[in-house]
C-alpha positions in Angstrom: 39.1 -38.6 -10.8 37.1 -41.0 -8.7 40.0 -41.7 -6.4 40.1 -38.1 -5.4 36.4 -37.9 -4.6 35.3 -37.8 -0.9 31.7 -37.8 0.3 30.7 -36.3 3.6 27.6 -37.9 5.0 25.8 -35.9 7.6 23.4 -38.4 9.1 22.4 -39.0 12.8 20.4 -42.2 12.2 22.6 -45.2 12.5 20.4 -47.5 10.4 20.2 -44.9 7.6 23.9 -44.4 7.7 24.5 -48.2 7.6 22.4 -48.5 4.5 24.2 -45.5 2.9 27.7 -46.8 3.8 27.0 -50.4 2.8 25.3 -49.4 -0.5 28.1 -47.0 -1.5 30.8 -49.5 -0.7 29.1 -52.2 -2.7 28.8 -49.8 -5.7 32.1 -47.9 -5.3 34.4 -49.8 -2.8 37.2 -47.2 -3.0 35.1 -44.2 -2.4 36.1 -42.2 0.7 33.2 -41.5 3.1 33.3 -39.4 6.3 30.3 -39.3 8.6 29.1 -36.5 10.8 26.2 -36.8 13.3 24.9 -33.3 12.8 25.6 -30.1 11.0 27.5 -28.4 13.7 30.1 -31.2 13.6 30.4 -30.8 9.9 30.9 -27.1 10.0 33.5 -27.3 12.8 35.4 -29.9 10.7 35.3 -27.7 7.6 36.5 -24.6 9.6 39.5 -26.6 10.6 40.2 -28.0 7.2 42.2 -26.7 4.3 40.4 -26.2 0.9 42.2 -29.2 -0.5 40.6 -31.3 2.2 37.1 -30.3 1.4 34.7 -33.0 0.2 33.6 -33.4 -3.4 30.0 -33.8 -2.2 28.0 -33.5 1.0 25.0 -35.7 1.6 23.0 -33.9 4.2 20.1 -35.3 6.3 17.2 -32.9 6.7 16.1 -33.6 10.3 19.0 -33.8 12.8 19.7 -32.8 16.4 22.0 -29.9 17.3 22.0 -28.2 13.8 19.5 -29.5 11.3 19.9 -29.8 7.6 18.4 -26.5 6.5 20.4 -24.5 9.0 23.5 -26.4 8.0 22.8 -25.8 4.3 22.3 -22.1 5.0 25.6 -21.8 6.8 27.4 -23.7 3.9 26.0 -21.5 1.2 26.6 -18.1 2.9 30.3 -19.0 3.5 32.2 -18.3 0.2 34.7 -21.1 1.1 32.0 -23.8 1.0 29.5 -22.3 -1.5 30.7 -24.5 -4.4 30.5 -27.8 -2.6 27.5 -29.6 -4.0 25.0 -30.6 -1.3 22.5 -33.4 -1.8 19.7 -33.5 0.8 18.0 -36.6 2.2 14.8 -36.7 4.2 12.2 -39.1 5.5 9.7 -36.4 4.6 8.7 -35.4 1.1 6.8 -32.3 2.1 6.7 -29.9 -0.8 7.6 -26.9 1.4 10.7 -28.8 2.7 11.8 -29.6 -0.8 11.3 -26.1 -2.0 13.2 -24.6 0.9 16.1 -26.9 0.4 16.4 -25.9 -3.2 16.0 -22.2 -2.4 18.9 -22.4 0.0 21.2 -24.1 -2.6 20.7 -27.8 -2.4 21.7 -29.5 -5.7 19.3 -32.4 -5.2 16.6 -33.6 -2.7 15.9 -37.3 -2.2 13.3 -38.9 0.0 14.9 -41.7 2.0 14.0 -45.2 1.0 12.9 -47.8 3.4 14.4 -51.0 2.0 18.1 -51.5 1.5 17.6 -52.4 -2.2 15.9 -49.0 -2.7 18.9 -47.3 -1.0 21.2 -49.2 -3.4 19.2 -48.1 -6.5 19.0 -44.5 -5.4 22.7 -44.3 -4.5 23.7 -46.0 -7.7 21.9 -43.2 -9.6 23.4 -40.5 -7.3 27.0 -41.9 -7.6 26.7 -42.3 -11.4 25.6 -38.7 -11.7 28.3 -37.2 -9.4 31.2 -39.5 -10.4 30.6 -39.9 -14.1 28.1 -37.4 -15.5 29.1 -34.0 -14.1 32.3 -32.1 -13.7 32.8 -31.2 -10.0 34.3 -27.7 -9.2 37.9 -27.3 -8.3 37.6 -26.0 -4.7 41.3 -25.1 -4.5 42.0 -21.9 -6.5 
């Protein structure tokens, strides 16, 4: 199962992406990760992809240029082709209204971005354990 899992990371900040990428590859070296700098790039890619190429999980930054996380999440969840793809949101903010809005729009989880690399590792270890070992992901090709 783990070999077929692909994570899409939508993150504009290079430092945050470096932490995410490094931590994930230390925890799960064979995991496939694809990065997008903003939501519009993700949506364009998905529109040009076949369902069997869809990611197993999208990790989506909240604040980004071009198309921010909430607008991207809204577009993902209104499109029946992408509705079942789990979306985990990340933000430097822990404002209750941001968290509530993300869940209302269909986010499966919301994390506040850590500052230290060790904290990224711990948070991503928990996230990967949950998504790779605890839950059954939907079959997106039917």
